C-alpha positions as CSV (number, residue, x, y, z in Angstrom):
1,M,93.1,73.1,121.5
2,P,90.0,72.8,119.3
3,E,90.6,72.8,115.6
4,K,88.8,76.2,115.2
5,W,89.8,78.0,118.3
6,W,88.1,81.3,117.1
7,L,84.7,79.6,117.3
8,N,85.3,78.2,120.8
9,A,83.5,80.2,123.4
10,L,86.0,79.1,126.1
11,T,89.0,80.3,124.1
12,L,87.5,83.4,122.7
13,P,84.0,84.4,123.9
14,G,82.1,86.1,121.1
15,G,84.2,84.4,118.4
16,L,86.1,86.1,115.6
17,I,85.2,87.3,112.1
18,L,87.8,86.3,109.5
19,G,88.7,88.9,106.9
20,G,90.6,86.8,104.4
21,P,89.2,85.1,101.3
22,G,87.4,81.9,101.8
23,E,87.1,82.2,105.6
24,T,90.8,82.6,106.1
25,F,92.8,85.0,108.2
26,T,94.1,88.3,106.7
27,E,97.8,89.1,106.8
28,G,97.0,91.5,109.6
29,Q,95.2,88.9,111.6
30,Q,98.0,86.4,111.0
31,E,100.5,88.8,112.4
32,K,98.3,89.8,115.3
33,F,97.5,86.2,116.5
34,G,100.7,84.5,115.4
35,V,98.8,82.1,113.1
36,D,98.8,81.1,109.5
37,A,96.0,81.8,106.9
38,A,94.1,78.7,108.1
39,G,94.3,79.8,111.8
40,N,96.9,77.3,112.9
41,V,98.9,78.7,115.7
42,Q,102.6,79.4,114.8
43,D,103.6,81.5,117.8
44,E,102.1,80.5,121.1
45,A,103.2,83.5,123.1
46,K,101.8,86.0,120.5
47,F,98.6,84.0,120.2
48,A,98.0,83.9,124.0
49,G,98.8,87.7,124.3
50,A,96.4,88.6,121.5
51,V,93.5,86.5,122.8
52,K,94.1,88.0,126.3
53,R,94.0,91.6,125.0
54,I,90.8,90.9,123.0
55,C,89.0,89.4,125.9
56,A,90.1,92.3,128.1
57,V,88.9,95.0,125.7
58,R,85.6,93.3,125.0
59,A,85.0,93.1,128.8
60,S,85.9,96.8,129.1
61,V,84.3,98.3,126.0
62,T,80.8,96.8,126.2
63,T,77.8,97.5,124.0
64,V,76.6,99.9,126.7
65,K,79.7,102.1,126.1
66,L,80.0,101.5,122.4
67,K,77.0,100.6,120.2
68,I,77.8,98.6,117.1
69,N,75.5,99.2,114.2
70,S,75.2,97.8,110.7
71,I,74.5,100.0,107.7
72,Y,70.9,98.6,107.7
73,N,70.0,99.6,111.3
74,L,72.0,102.8,111.6
75,R,69.0,105.1,111.6
76,E,66.7,103.0,113.8
77,D,67.1,105.1,117.0
78,Q,67.5,108.4,115.2
79,W,70.9,109.0,116.6
80,L,72.2,110.1,113.2
81,P,71.7,113.9,112.5
82,E,70.5,115.2,109.1
83,P,73.1,115.0,106.3
84,H,73.9,118.7,106.3
85,A,75.1,118.4,109.9
86,I,77.5,115.6,109.2
87,I,81.2,116.1,108.1
88,H,83.7,113.5,107.1
89,I,87.4,113.7,108.1
90,K,90.2,112.0,106.2
91,G,93.9,112.5,105.6
92,F,97.4,111.1,106.3
93,G,97.6,108.6,109.2
94,S,100.7,110.0,110.8
95,G,103.4,112.6,110.5
96,L,101.3,115.8,110.4
97,N,102.5,119.1,111.9
98,P,100.7,119.8,115.2
99,N,100.7,123.5,114.5
100,I,97.9,123.2,112.0
101,D,95.3,121.8,114.4
102,K,93.7,125.1,115.5
103,A,93.2,126.3,111.9
104,V,91.7,123.0,110.8
105,L,89.4,122.8,113.8
106,K,88.3,126.4,113.2
107,D,87.2,125.5,109.7
108,I,85.4,122.4,110.9
109,S,83.6,124.4,113.6
110,C,82.5,126.9,111.0
111,S,80.9,124.1,109.0
112,K,78.3,123.8,111.8
113,G,78.8,120.0,111.9
114,E,77.1,118.1,114.7
115,M,78.8,114.8,113.8
116,I,82.2,113.8,112.6
117,V,82.7,110.6,110.6
118,W,85.8,108.7,109.6
119,D,86.8,105.4,108.1
120,G,87.7,103.6,111.3
121,D,91.4,104.4,111.5
122,G,93.1,104.0,114.8
123,L,93.8,107.0,117.1
124,E,97.1,108.6,116.2
125,E,98.3,111.8,117.7
126,T,100.2,112.8,114.6
127,G,97.5,111.7,112.1
128,F,94.2,113.1,111.0
129,T,92.3,111.0,113.6
130,K,93.5,113.4,116.3
131,M,90.8,115.8,115.2
132,V,88.0,113.4,116.3
133,P,88.5,114.0,120.1
134,K,89.3,117.6,119.5
135,F,85.9,118.0,117.7
136,L,84.1,116.2,120.5
137,E,85.7,118.6,123.0
138,T,84.4,121.7,121.3
139,N,80.7,120.9,121.7
140,P,79.2,118.6,124.4
141,Q,76.4,117.8,122.0
142,S,78.6,116.7,119.1
143,K,79.0,113.0,118.1
144,A,81.4,110.8,116.2
145,L,80.8,107.8,113.9
146,A,83.3,105.4,112.7
147,F,82.9,103.0,109.7
148,V,85.0,99.9,110.7
149,L,85.6,96.7,108.8
150,D,83.7,94.0,110.8
151,Y,86.8,91.9,111.4
152,E,88.7,94.9,112.8
153,V,86.1,96.1,115.5
154,D,88.3,94.7,118.3
155,D,91.3,96.7,117.0
156,F,89.1,99.8,116.9
157,K,88.0,99.3,120.5
158,E,91.5,98.8,121.7
159,S,92.8,101.9,119.9
160,W,89.9,104.2,121.0
161,E,89.1,102.8,124.4
162,K,90.2,105.9,126.4
163,V,88.3,108.2,124.1
164,I,85.1,106.1,124.3
165,E,85.4,106.3,128.1
166,Q,85.8,110.1,127.9
167,F,82.8,110.6,125.7
168,P,80.1,108.0,126.7
169,D,77.4,107.4,124.1
170,R,78.9,110.0,121.8
171,I,80.9,107.6,119.6
172,R,79.4,104.7,117.7
173,V,80.6,102.2,115.1
174,V,79.2,100.9,111.8
175,A,80.6,97.4,111.2
176,V,81.0,97.0,107.5
177,D,81.4,93.8,105.4
178,L,83.8,94.6,102.6
179,K,85.5,91.3,101.9
180,S,86.8,90.7,98.4
181,P,85.6,89.7,95.8
182,T,81.9,90.4,96.6
183,W,82.4,93.6,98.6
184,R,79.0,92.8,100.1
185,D,77.9,96.1,101.7
186,A,79.3,98.2,98.8
187,A,77.6,96.0,96.3
188,D,74.3,96.3,98.1
189,Q,74.6,100.1,97.9
190,G,75.5,100.0,94.2
191,I,78.9,101.5,94.3
192,T,81.2,98.6,93.2
193,E,80.9,99.9,89.6
194,E,83.1,102.8,90.8
195,L,86.0,100.3,91.2
196,K,86.6,100.3,87.5
197,S,89.1,103.2,87.9
198,L,91.0,101.1,90.4
199,E,90.8,97.7,88.7
200,N,94.6,97.4,88.6
201,F,95.1,98.5,92.2
202,P,95.7,96.0,95.1
203,E,92.7,94.8,97.1
204,W,93.6,96.8,100.1
205,A,93.5,100.0,98.0
206,Q,90.1,99.0,96.6
207,E,88.8,98.3,100.1
208,Y,90.0,101.7,101.3
209,F,88.3,103.4,98.4
210,L,85.0,101.5,98.9
211,M,85.0,102.2,102.6
212,G,85.2,106.0,102.0
213,R,82.5,106.0,99.3
214,L,80.2,103.8,101.3
215,A,80.5,106.0,104.4
216,C,79.6,109.1,102.4
217,K,76.7,107.4,100.7
218,I,75.2,106.0,103.9
219,T,75.4,109.3,105.9
220,G,74.4,111.4,102.9
221,S,77.0,114.0,103.9
222,Q,78.4,116.4,101.4
223,K,81.3,117.8,103.4
224,V,84.7,116.3,103.5
225,F,87.8,117.8,105.2
226,S,91.1,116.0,104.4
227,L,94.3,116.7,106.2
228,G,96.6,115.8,103.3
229,G,95.8,112.4,101.8
230,G,97.1,109.9,99.2
231,G,96.2,108.9,95.7
232,I,93.3,106.6,96.7
233,S,91.6,109.5,98.4
234,A,91.9,111.4,95.1
235,H,90.0,108.6,93.3
236,E,87.4,108.8,96.0
237,A,87.1,112.6,95.7
238,K,86.7,112.3,91.9
239,A,84.0,109.6,92.2
240,S,82.1,111.7,94.8
241,G,81.9,114.7,92.5
242,S,78.8,113.6,90.7
243,A,77.0,113.4,94.1
244,G,77.9,117.0,94.9
245,V,80.3,116.2,97.7
246,K,82.5,119.2,98.6
247,W,86.1,118.6,99.5
248,T,88.3,120.9,101.6
249,V,91.9,119.6,101.2
250,Y,94.7,120.9,103.4
251,A,98.1,120.9,101.7
252,L,100.0,119.2,104.6
253,S,103.1,117.1,104.6
254,R,103.5,113.8,106.5
255,G,107.2,114.4,106.9
256,R,108.5,112.8,103.7
257,D,108.7,113.3,100.0
258,E,105.7,112.0,98.0
259,A,106.7,109.6,95.2
260,Y,103.2,109.4,93.7
261,P,100.4,111.9,93.1
262,T,98.5,112.9,96.3
263,L,95.1,114.2,97.1
264,A,96.7,117.7,97.3
265,D,98.0,117.3,93.7
266,W,94.5,116.4,92.6
267,A,93.0,119.3,94.5
268,A,95.5,121.8,93.0
269,E,94.5,120.6,89.5
270,N,90.7,120.6,90.1
271,Q,90.0,123.6,92.3
272,G,86.4,124.9,91.9
273,P,83.1,125.3,93.8
274,D,83.4,121.7,95.2
275,V,87.1,121.5,95.6
276,K,89.0,123.9,97.9
277,L,92.8,123.6,98.5
278,Q,93.9,125.2,101.8
279,R,97.5,126.3,101.7
280,N,99.9,128.3,103.8
281,L,99.4,126.2,107.0
282,D,102.4,124.0,106.9
283,R,106.0,125.2,106.5
284,Y,106.7,122.0,104.7
285,E,103.7,122.3,102.4
286,A,105.7,121.5,99.3
287,N,106.1,118.0,100.5
288,A,102.3,117.5,100.3
289,F,102.7,117.3,96.5
290,S,104.6,115.0,94.2
291,K,104.4,117.2,91.2
292,E,106.7,120.2,91.0
293,E,104.2,122.4,89.3
294,N,101.7,122.0,92.1
295,K,104.2,122.9,94.8
296,K,104.3,126.5,93.4
297,K,101.8,128.7,95.2
298,E,99.6,130.7,92.9
299,N,99.3,134.4,93.7
300,R,98.5,136.1,90.5
301,L,97.8,139.4,92.2
302,L,101.2,139.4,93.7
303,E,102.8,138.4,90.4
304,A,100.9,141.2,88.6
305,F,102.0,143.7,91.3
306,L,105.6,142.7,91.0
307,G,105.4,142.9,87.3
308,L,104.1,146.4,87.5
309,V,106.8,147.5,89.9
310,T,109.5,146.0,87.6
311,C,107.9,147.8,84.6
312,C,107.6,151.2,86.4
313,S,111.2,151.0,87.7
314,R,112.6,150.8,84.2
């Protein structure tokens, strides 16, 4: 086998983009291919299986079915609608209550969005990405755009292959270069300064933050719907405030207690014209928050009424 199998057209037609520092494999790529950081094969069976799957998905999901853009040529064919018609979707990756789907989809439909955008997460029937195909089903003219790390495009194709087949030419990808420490595409767009609030966070968290900020800046959208969400999303929401981005955050549980402050915590403490917290959709709503004071539902009119009743009964 050639020393650099990922550059060998016979082993892997099309090659492979490495996501680790200094042209090395990320931990995810190492696990997927059964290799070490330098690309040396450690598990022959895992390696053969991964290469076979990639070749198959590349043969199936061709550029005819899924166009791959860069942030620099995204607007060339005018496929992207005007910013006011673009919405971003975020949230927990799994564990969401299916009973909330209709209410969320209704809110999204009322926003009159023509395109839904997300940060390239895989399709998960219990996560926020389930809203993407539901959105496409509601309007035959609607579109979807995913911002995907350039070294994870194959993973995206594999996860979304059936949906891409179902909605031909209505889903596209923006392949993004966000490798530490340069964070190239984010640096080119002048948003790496926003990392100061996350300088003590791990690289994966910084990458996640920059991806969300980059997607919003490139599309120009000012509407974000988030089905729950973690603390990194809260940093993203805070950073986007100066750009006038409006966040609708759904207080949803992912089926477990939250040990750290969540996006719902942030929304509860920062409600206003640009931050709306949607409650009363999930029976386990309290688990969307880590802070006890935010778990309490504010209903001052009801409290005032009960106070009046108590007073009059004395």
